C-alpha positions in Angstrom: -14.4 10.8 -34.4 -11.5 11.6 -32.0 -12.5 11.4 -28.2 -10.6 12.1 -25.5 -12.0 10.3 -22.2 -10.5 11.4 -18.5 -11.2 9.8 -15.1 -10.3 11.2 -12.1 -13.2 9.6 -9.9 -10.6 7.7 -7.7 -7.5 8.2 -6.0 -5.9 7.1 -9.5 -6.1 9.2 -12.5 -6.3 8.0 -16.1 -6.8 9.4 -19.4 -7.5 7.7 -22.8 -7.6 8.5 -26.8 -10.0 6.6 -29.1 -10.1 7.2 -33.3 -13.7 5.7 -34.5 -14.0 3.4 -31.6 -10.4 2.3 -31.7 -8.4 3.0 -28.6 -4.8 4.8 -29.7 -3.4 5.0 -26.1 -4.3 5.4 -22.3 -2.4 6.6 -19.6 -3.0 5.6 -15.5 -1.4 7.0 -12.8 -1.9 6.1 -9.4 1.2 7.2 -8.0 0.3 8.8 -4.5 0.0 12.9 -6.3 -2.9 15.0 -6.8 -5.1 14.9 -9.8 -4.4 18.1 -10.8 -0.8 17.6 -11.0 -1.1 14.4 -12.8 -4.2 14.5 -15.2 -3.3 16.8 -17.7 0.3 16.5 -17.8 -1.2 12.8 -18.7 -3.3 14.2 -21.5 -0.1 16.1 -22.9 1.9 13.5 -23.1 -0.8 11.1 -24.6 -1.5 13.3 -27.5 2.4 13.7 -28.2 2.8 10.0 -28.2 0.0 9.5 -30.6 0.8 12.4 -32.6 -2.3 14.0 -31.8 -2.7 17.7 -32.5 -5.1 19.6 -29.5 -7.5 20.6 -32.4 -7.5 17.1 -33.9 -9.5 16.2 -31.1 -13.6 16.3 -31.7 -15.2 15.1 -28.3 -14.4 14.7 -24.6 -15.8 12.8 -22.3 -15.4 12.2 -18.6 -16.7 10.1 -15.3 -19.3 12.5 -13.9 -19.4 10.4 -10.1 -20.2 9.2 -7.9 -17.0 8.8 -6.8 -14.0 11.4 -4.7 -15.5 14.9 -4.6 -12.2 16.5 -5.1 -10.9 14.1 -7.9 -14.9 14.6 -9.6 -14.0 18.3 -9.1 -10.6 18.5 -11.1 -11.9 15.7 -13.4 -14.9 17.5 -14.5 -13.5 21.3 -14.3 -10.3 19.6 -16.7 -12.4 18.0 -19.3 -14.9 21.3 -19.4 -12.3 23.1 -20.0 -11.0 21.0 -22.9 -14.2 20.7 -24.0 -15.1 24.6 -24.6 -11.9 25.5 -25.7 -11.9 23.2 -28.2 -15.7 23.7 -28.8 -16.4 20.2 -29.1 -19.4 18.3 -27.4 -18.9 16.4 -23.7 -20.3 13.4 -22.3 -20.6 13.1 -18.8 -20.6 9.1 -17.8 -21.5 7.4 -14.7 -18.7 6.2 -12.7 -20.7 2.7 -12.1 -21.5 2.5 -15.5 -18.0 3.1 -16.7 -17.0 0.3 -14.5 -19.3 -2.2 -16.3 -17.6 -1.6 -19.4 -14.4 -2.8 -18.0 -16.4 -6.4 -18.2 -18.1 -5.8 -21.5 -16.6 -9.1 -22.6 -18.2 -11.1 -20.2 -21.5 -12.9 -19.6 -23.6 -12.3 -16.5 -24.1 -9.4 -14.2 -21.7 -6.8 -13.4 -22.1 -4.9 -9.8 -20.2 -1.6 -9.8 -19.1 -0.6 -6.6 -17.6 2.4 -4.7 -16.4 2.5 -1.4 -18.5 5.5 0.1 -16.7 4.9 3.8 -18.7 4.7 6.9 -20.2 1.4 6.2 -21.6 3.0 2.5 -21.0 2.0 -1.1 -22.4 3.7 -4.1 -23.5 0.7 -6.5 -25.4 -0.1 -9.5 -26.0 -3.5 -11.7 -25.3 -3.8 -15.3 -26.6 -7.2 -17.3 -23.0 -8.3 -19.8 -24.4 -9.8 -22.8 -22.7 -10.6 -26.4 -20.4 -7.5 -25.4 -23.2 -5.2 -24.5 -23.9 -3.8 -21.1 -27.5 -2.6 -20.0 -28.5 -1.2 -17.1 -30.6 -3.0 -14.2 -30.9 -0.3 -12.1 -30.0 3.4 -11.5 -26.7 4.5 -9.6 -27.6 4.1 -5.8 -25.7 4.9 -2.2 -26.4 2.8 0.8 -25.2 0.7 3.3 -23.6 -3.0 2.3 -26.7 -4.5 3.8 -28.9 -3.0 1.4 -26.8 -4.3 -1.5 -27.1 -7.7 0.1 -30.9 -7.1 -0.5 -30.6 -6.2 -3.7 -28.5 -8.8 -5.2 -31.0 -11.9 -3.5 -33.0 -11.2 -6.8 -30.0 -11.1 -9.4 -29.0 -14.2 -11.3 -25.4 -15.5 -11.2 -22.9 -15.1 -12.1 -22.2 -11.7 -10.4 -19.0 -10.0 -10.6 -17.7 -7.6 -8.4 -15.7 -4.8 -9.9 -14.6 -1.3 -8.2 -12.7 0.1 -5.7 -15.3 -1.4 -3.2 -15.3 -4.5 -4.7 -13.2 -6.2 -1.7 -14.9 -4.9 0.5 -18.1 -6.2 -0.6 -16.7 -9.5 -1.4 -15.4 -10.4 2.1 -18.8 -8.9 3.4 -21.6 -10.8 1.1 -19.5 -13.9 -0.5 -20.9 -16.6 2.5 -24.7 -15.0 1.5 -24.4 -14.7 -2.1 -24.8 -17.3 -4.6 -22.3 -16.9 -7.6 -20.5 -14.0 -6.3 -17.0 -13.3 -7.9 -14.5 -10.3 -7.8 -13.6 -9.6 -11.4 -10.0 -10.0 -12.5 -7.8 -7.8 -10.5 -6.8 -5.7 -13.8 -10.3 -4.6 -15.0 -11.4 -3.9 -11.5 -10.7 -0.2 -11.3 -11.9 2.8 -13.1 -10.4 3.0 -16.7 -10.3 6.5 -18.6 -11.1 4.1 -21.8 -14.2 2.5 -20.5 -15.4 6.0 -19.7 -15.0 6.6 -23.7 -16.8 3.3 -24.9 -19.7 3.7 -22.5 -19.6 7.4 -24.0 -20.1 6.0 -27.3 -22.9 3.7 -26.5 -24.7 6.4 -24.6 -23.9 8.8 -27.6 -25.4 11.6 -24.9 -23.5 14.3 -26.1 -23.7 18.0 -24.5 -22.2 21.2 -23.9 -19.5 21.8 -21.5 -21.5 23.9 -19.3 -24.4 21.9 -19.4 -22.4 19.0 -17.4 -22.5 18.7 -13.4 -21.0 16.0 -11.2 -23.4 13.4 -9.8 -22.4 12.8 -5.5 -25.2 10.9 -4.9 -24.9 12.0 -1.3 -23.7 14.9 0.8 -19.5 15.6 1.4 -18.5 15.0 5.1 -18.6 18.8 5.1 -22.0 19.1 4.6 -22.9 16.3 6.6 -21.0 17.2 9.6 -22.6 20.9 9.5 -26.1 19.5 9.4 -25.2 17.4 12.5 -24.1 20.3 14.3 -27.2 22.5 13.4 -29.4 19.4 14.6 -27.6 19.3 17.9 -27.6 23.0 18.2 -31.7 22.8 17.6 -32.1 19.9 20.1 -30.0 21.8 22.8 
């Protein structure tokens, strides 16, 4: 199996290639360019560097959300195009699950958190033990206060991972026992972790079946609803 994995769920983009579970290479870019400018060129360079022909790819995995709405659309479009063009199966992986795989060698609980803006976060909890990752709750979106209540029932140590980790740490450290930031180099989304999560899930499908998981409405949709409510009440 040669697995190509993509992640474009945040302001950084990455791609990784693994063969039978062994990571052959990974490219990561957080340089201010759009994912439409960086993602596919990184894939081409990764394949060239590892001496891999496109037709050797047997599986594709991609982060399906939650995360940046625009980034997710670009990442899914690229992954679906590659999978469909190569006639290979595709796995869509929760961004929050993939972040837990950043810490799979640790022991404790991973609290994966993404900044959803406006005082909201996307979050999920995962048990880490003996190199395995076990989901403790479904992916959720809500205020940080809701996460605080959720963490009261979790045994420490508890590691925050994701681009919302620092935000949550600053808000929750005084009220949450055993809370710690994950190491900085393991804190953000990585395509290699998307690949490892996909291998563990083993849920492969056709490119046409995959849809993004946004968890909440986009800003434009929220503004439209607010406008409609105001008009209805006027």
